[in-house]
C-alpha positions as CSV (number, residue, x, y, z in Angstrom):
1,M,33.1,-54.2,3.9
2,R,31.4,-53.6,0.4
3,I,27.8,-53.7,1.4
4,S,26.3,-50.7,3.3
5,L,23.2,-50.7,5.5
6,E,22.7,-47.5,3.4
7,A,23.2,-49.2,0.2
8,L,20.4,-52.0,1.5
9,E,18.0,-49.3,2.4
10,I,18.0,-47.9,-1.1
11,L,17.5,-51.3,-2.2
12,D,14.9,-52.1,-0.2
13,A,13.0,-48.8,-1.0
14,I,13.6,-49.5,-4.8
15,D,11.9,-52.7,-4.4
16,R,9.1,-51.4,-2.4
17,R,8.5,-48.4,-4.7
18,G,8.9,-49.8,-7.9
19,S,11.7,-46.9,-9.3
20,F,14.9,-44.9,-8.6
21,A,12.6,-41.9,-8.3
22,A,10.2,-42.8,-5.8
23,A,12.9,-44.3,-3.8
24,G,14.3,-40.9,-3.7
25,K,11.4,-39.4,-2.4
26,E,10.6,-41.9,0.4
27,L,14.3,-41.5,1.5
28,H,14.6,-38.0,0.8
29,R,17.6,-38.0,-1.3
30,V,18.2,-36.9,-4.9
31,P,17.5,-39.8,-7.8
32,S,21.5,-39.1,-8.7
33,T,22.3,-40.3,-5.1
34,I,20.0,-43.5,-5.5
35,S,21.6,-44.0,-9.1
36,Y,24.8,-43.7,-7.9
37,T,24.8,-46.1,-4.8
38,V,23.1,-48.7,-6.9
39,A,25.8,-48.7,-9.6
40,K,28.4,-48.6,-6.8
41,L,27.5,-51.5,-5.2
42,E,27.1,-53.4,-8.3
43,E,30.3,-52.4,-9.6
44,Q,31.9,-53.6,-6.2
45,L,30.2,-57.0,-5.9
46,G,30.7,-57.6,-9.8
47,V,26.9,-58.5,-10.3
48,Q,23.7,-56.5,-11.7
49,V,21.6,-56.1,-8.9
50,F,18.6,-54.3,-10.9
51,E,17.3,-54.8,-14.7
52,R,16.2,-51.3,-16.1
53,L,13.0,-51.4,-17.8
54,G,12.4,-47.9,-18.7
55,P,11.4,-45.7,-15.5
56,K,10.6,-48.9,-14.1
57,V,13.3,-51.4,-12.2
58,A,13.1,-55.4,-11.4
59,L,15.5,-56.9,-9.2
60,T,17.9,-59.7,-10.7
61,A,18.3,-63.2,-9.0
62,A,21.0,-62.1,-7.3
63,G,19.7,-59.1,-6.3
64,L,16.5,-60.6,-4.9
65,E,18.9,-63.0,-2.9
66,L,20.9,-59.9,-1.8
67,L,17.7,-57.7,-0.6
68,R,16.2,-61.1,1.3
69,Q,19.2,-61.3,3.3
70,G,19.9,-57.6,3.3
71,R,16.2,-57.3,5.0
72,H,17.4,-59.2,8.2
73,L,20.3,-57.3,8.6
74,L,18.2,-53.7,8.2
75,R,16.0,-55.4,11.2
76,A,18.9,-56.2,13.3
77,A,20.0,-52.7,12.9
78,Q,17.5,-51.3,13.3
79,D,16.7,-53.5,16.7
80,L,20.2,-52.5,18.1
81,E,19.6,-49.0,17.5
82,L,16.3,-49.1,19.6
83,R,17.7,-51.2,22.1
84,V,20.9,-49.0,22.7
85,R,18.5,-45.8,23.2
86,R,16.2,-47.9,25.5
87,V,19.0,-48.7,27.7
88,A,20.2,-45.2,28.2
89,S,16.8,-43.6,28.5
90,G,14.0,-46.5,29.6
91,W,11.4,-44.6,26.8
92,E,11.7,-45.8,23.2
93,T,13.0,-42.5,21.0
94,A,9.9,-43.7,18.7
95,F,6.9,-45.7,18.9
96,A,4.1,-47.0,16.6
97,L,0.7,-47.5,17.6
98,G,-1.4,-50.2,14.9
99,M,-5.1,-50.5,14.8
100,D,-8.1,-51.4,12.5
101,S,-8.8,-48.7,10.2
102,L,-12.7,-49.1,11.2
103,F,-11.3,-46.9,14.4
104,A,-10.8,-43.1,14.2
105,P,-7.2,-42.3,15.1
106,A,-8.7,-38.9,16.3
107,A,-10.5,-40.8,19.0
108,L,-7.0,-41.4,20.8
109,A,-6.7,-37.8,21.3
110,D,-7.2,-38.0,25.4
111,D,-4.9,-41.2,25.6
112,I,-2.1,-39.4,23.4
113,Q,-2.1,-36.3,25.6
114,A,-1.9,-38.8,28.8
115,F,1.1,-40.4,27.4
116,Y,2.7,-37.2,26.0
117,A,2.5,-36.3,30.1
118,V,4.9,-39.0,31.0
119,A,6.9,-39.3,27.8
120,D,7.1,-36.2,25.7
121,R,10.6,-37.2,24.4
122,T,9.0,-40.6,22.2
123,R,7.8,-39.7,18.7
124,L,4.4,-41.6,18.5
125,Q,3.2,-42.5,15.2
126,L,-0.2,-43.9,14.4
127,Q,-0.9,-46.7,11.8
128,Q,-3.9,-48.2,10.3
129,G,-4.5,-51.2,8.1
130,A,-7.5,-53.5,7.3
131,L,-8.1,-57.2,8.1
132,S,-4.5,-59.1,7.9
133,G,-2.9,-55.5,7.4
134,P,-2.4,-54.5,11.2
135,W,-1.0,-57.8,11.8
136,E,1.6,-58.1,9.1
137,A,2.9,-54.6,10.2
138,L,3.3,-55.7,13.4
139,L,5.4,-58.6,12.4
140,D,7.3,-56.6,9.7
141,R,8.1,-54.3,12.9
142,R,6.1,-51.5,11.2
143,V,4.1,-50.9,14.2
144,D,5.0,-52.0,17.8
145,L,2.0,-52.6,19.2
146,L,-1.6,-53.4,18.0
147,I,-4.3,-51.7,20.2
148,A,-7.2,-53.2,17.9
149,A,-6.6,-55.7,15.5
150,A,-9.4,-57.7,13.8
151,G,-9.7,-61.4,14.0
152,E,-6.9,-64.0,14.8
153,G,-3.2,-63.5,14.1
154,P,-1.0,-65.4,11.4
155,S,0.2,-68.8,11.9
156,G,4.0,-69.0,12.8
157,G,4.1,-67.0,16.2
158,G,6.4,-64.1,17.0
159,Y,3.8,-62.3,19.0
160,V,1.6,-62.2,22.0
161,A,-2.1,-61.3,21.5
162,E,-4.8,-60.5,24.2
163,A,-8.3,-60.3,23.6
164,V,-9.7,-57.1,24.1
165,G,-13.2,-56.6,22.4
166,R,-15.9,-58.2,20.7
167,L,-17.7,-56.5,17.8
168,S,-21.2,-57.5,16.3
169,F,-22.2,-56.8,12.5
170,V,-25.3,-56.2,10.7
171,F,-26.1,-56.8,7.0
172,V,-27.7,-53.2,5.8
173,V,-28.4,-52.0,2.5
174,A,-29.8,-48.3,1.6
175,P,-33.8,-47.9,1.7
176,Q,-33.6,-47.4,-2.2
177,H,-31.4,-50.5,-3.0
178,P,-33.1,-53.2,-4.5
179,L,-33.0,-55.7,-1.6
180,A,-34.9,-53.4,0.8
181,R,-37.9,-54.4,-0.9
182,L,-37.7,-58.2,-0.5
183,R,-39.3,-59.3,2.8
184,R,-37.6,-63.0,2.7
185,R,-34.5,-64.1,4.2
186,L,-31.7,-63.0,1.8
187,G,-29.6,-66.1,0.7
188,R,-26.9,-66.5,-1.8
189,D,-29.2,-66.4,-4.9
190,E,-31.0,-62.8,-4.2
191,L,-27.4,-61.7,-3.3
192,Q,-25.5,-63.0,-6.3
193,E,-27.3,-60.8,-8.2
194,H,-26.2,-57.3,-6.6
195,R,-22.9,-55.7,-6.4
196,A,-21.3,-55.8,-2.9
197,V,-19.2,-53.1,-0.9
198,V,-16.0,-54.9,0.5
199,V,-12.9,-53.4,2.7
200,A,-9.8,-54.3,0.8
201,D,-7.1,-56.4,3.1
202,S,-4.2,-53.9,3.3
203,A,-1.5,-56.3,3.6
204,R,1.2,-56.6,1.3
205,Q,2.5,-60.2,1.9
206,L,-0.1,-62.4,4.0
207,P,-2.7,-64.1,2.2
208,P,-5.9,-61.6,2.0
209,R,-9.1,-61.9,3.9
210,T,-12.0,-61.8,2.1
211,I,-15.4,-61.2,3.9
212,G,-19.0,-61.5,3.0
213,L,-18.0,-61.7,-1.0
214,L,-19.4,-64.7,-3.1
215,Y,-17.5,-66.4,-6.2
216,G,-17.7,-64.2,-9.1
217,Q,-19.6,-61.6,-7.7
218,D,-19.5,-57.9,-8.5
219,A,-17.6,-56.0,-5.7
220,L,-17.0,-52.3,-5.3
221,T,-13.3,-52.3,-3.2
222,V,-12.7,-49.3,-0.8
223,P,-9.8,-48.7,1.5
224,D,-11.2,-48.2,5.0
225,M,-15.1,-49.2,7.0
226,R,-15.7,-45.5,6.9
227,S,-15.8,-45.3,2.8
228,K,-17.7,-48.6,3.0
229,F,-20.2,-47.1,5.3
230,A,-20.9,-44.0,3.1
231,L,-21.0,-45.8,-0.2
232,Q,-23.5,-48.3,1.3
233,C,-25.7,-45.0,2.5
234,A,-25.5,-43.9,-1.1
235,G,-27.4,-47.3,-2.3
236,L,-23.8,-48.2,-4.2
237,G,-24.0,-51.9,-2.7
238,F,-24.7,-54.2,0.2
239,G,-22.7,-55.6,2.9
240,F,-22.2,-56.1,6.9
241,L,-21.4,-53.0,8.7
242,P,-20.4,-52.7,12.7
243,E,-23.9,-52.5,14.4
244,P,-22.3,-49.5,16.6
245,Y,-21.3,-48.2,13.2
246,A,-24.2,-48.1,11.5
247,R,-27.0,-48.0,14.5
248,A,-27.7,-44.0,13.8
249,A,-28.0,-44.5,10.4
250,I,-30.7,-47.5,10.8
251,A,-32.7,-45.0,13.4
252,A,-32.7,-42.5,10.9
253,G,-33.9,-44.6,7.8
254,R,-30.6,-44.4,6.1
255,L,-29.8,-47.8,6.3
256,V,-32.2,-51.0,6.5
257,V,-31.3,-54.2,8.3
258,K,-32.2,-57.2,6.4
259,N,-32.0,-60.8,7.5
260,V,-29.8,-63.3,5.7
261,E,-29.2,-66.8,5.7
262,E,-25.3,-66.5,6.4
263,P,-25.1,-63.9,9.0
264,K,-21.6,-62.6,9.9
265,P,-20.3,-63.9,13.3
266,D,-19.0,-61.2,15.9
267,E,-15.3,-60.4,15.4
268,T,-12.9,-60.4,18.1
269,F,-10.3,-57.5,18.7
270,H,-6.8,-58.3,19.8
271,L,-4.2,-56.1,21.7
272,A,-0.8,-57.8,20.2
273,W,2.8,-57.1,20.4
274,R,6.2,-58.8,19.4
275,S,7.3,-61.7,21.6
276,G,10.5,-60.7,24.0
277,E,9.9,-56.8,23.2
278,T,10.5,-54.3,26.2
279,G,10.2,-50.9,26.8
280,A,8.5,-47.9,28.8
281,A,6.0,-46.9,26.2
282,L,5.4,-50.6,25.4
283,D,4.3,-51.1,29.1
284,W,2.3,-47.9,29.1
285,W,0.2,-48.7,26.2
286,R,-0.6,-52.1,27.0
287,E,-1.9,-51.2,30.5
288,R,-3.9,-48.2,28.7
289,A,-5.4,-50.9,26.3
290,R,-6.0,-53.2,29.0
291,G,-8.1,-50.8,30.7
292,G,-11.1,-50.1,28.3
293,L,-9.5,-48.4,25.7
294,F,-11.2,-50.6,22.9
295,Q,-14.7,-49.8,23.9
296,R,-13.7,-46.0,24.3
297,L,-12.0,-46.0,20.9
298,L,-15.2,-47.9,19.0
299,E,-17.7,-45.3,20.9
300,L,-15.6,-42.3,19.9
301,S,-14.9,-43.7,16.7
302,C,-18.6,-43.7,15.9
303,D,-19.3,-40.2,16.9
304,L,-16.6,-38.6,14.8
């Protein structure tokens, strides 16, 4: 067989990272090994896989097709490995939890401790993302279970989702912000003149979601809700914040609630996993999430 899983793994890393050197860092291999593997693959197949553009590289048409089909093989191999290990022990050797970036991973400390008490040999990984990002991570098999993902999942299926909680939002600005002085309900005309602070959608492939941003409006884009909260408190822009998140700052006078003509509806958060998946860790965390984990996660995240 001329195409190895190792070669496909290297092609995937190069494509995502943009260079041989960056792929080598991710895979913990020296650049010469990466270059040799690619050159050997091209020699064996008799086609050029990459176009060299200085330090950067780009896939050729043949390379794109190879990688597109190769990623299916990589996922199949990963599934096979996990299934074999699950059959042997009943517990996954590794398990990845995903959640929206507005929650603090440290808020799961007690839950993680309880999990390790029954599954100390399962390596646990926590991942965060914003808006559509966690859903994409689930479908791409970068996480095994979403314990608090915002909004509805993408169309096309392939997963099971259960609503676990709802979150209300308030429109707030810092007391020194120009909008704080206006007494009337704020409409598009007033908001268009000022900068919005928005959280970037962390999805790589899915269409990004944009919330509370008007067409052509100046925006300060941040990676997570904590950054958005801090920058709005500093008076650098306006926007909607989760009410529990902003409650203490509002009470202390660090943020001012404003009425707007187009309020943000409550957001529903979901527990979700891929259809047909099994495993003891998956079962444990699903039951944990159904036992009020969302509310504890929210409360503790607001306190950290």
